[in-house]
C-alpha angles and dihedrals in degrees: 000000000000127000125186118213144159094211143012122219117199130195109219114216111059091007110057098006140014118231098151096123090051093045094053093042093052097042093047090053090047092050090051092050092052095046095248114156124234089245094052090046093049093058094060123085109229103177122095094359130111116257091238092060093047091048091049091055091057107032142046113269094250092060097047101086094051091044092053092052087051098052091046089054093048092050096045091051090050096051096095105091091354099093130060134175118258120229116285097013101110095042093050096045092044089057093056131080111242091245094056100065142041138188114235110191137171088218122096116264092252092052097039093051092047093053092047092048092052089065097035102260117136109173120202088215124041129165114196138174089272091064100057143055098209122039131208130327079048112084093227096101095052095042090052089052092052092050092050090051090046095236137130109258089227088064094055130097118210119207112200142155099194127076091227090056094047091049089053093051092049091049089052088058093246134138109259129212115189122207119207094216096114106010135044117257091247089059093057128077113198145128091254131013123204137168095242142318092290084083091060130077128174134211116193115215137166089268096052135266124339111201124201113202126192111202 
């Protein structure tokens, strides 16, 4: 399958890198520190959502700012050895000019950059939780990335592993590619579903980027 685009927008955790073990380790410690029961914690979706939204689901509003600072600190301290590249990430990013792609993460800028640096990725363009007022599934993060890259949202392709991120991409009017790295294919609604980025290759032309996707 071929897809024509002007820019590629990548979620980070579960798309470019895996940090799931670190995420659950840190959030479990955080929940214990804040007296949140296992039952309360289990009811909240962690993946693909900003920390401030997760904390707001579990704590009184007055405690949220301090709690968000704490989880960011725990996760940044756990980056070393807690993050690894997913298949296909390096080859695909290495084939793209820096101004043709961006990372759009629900993590804070500090945490997102720390995780990417751990695996040697330093994007020219990164949209983080600090940059937006509404996180995924709202389209704001992806629309901001398209604006920063100077491209029409309809000419962007979103790569995501989480339902909330895919919903955001669709709402932004973008083509969506789902990765089954953290969810089953039947849980994901996208234009294309692949196992990971090793199924995707890119050819840069004068007209933009031509993607070849193996399903």
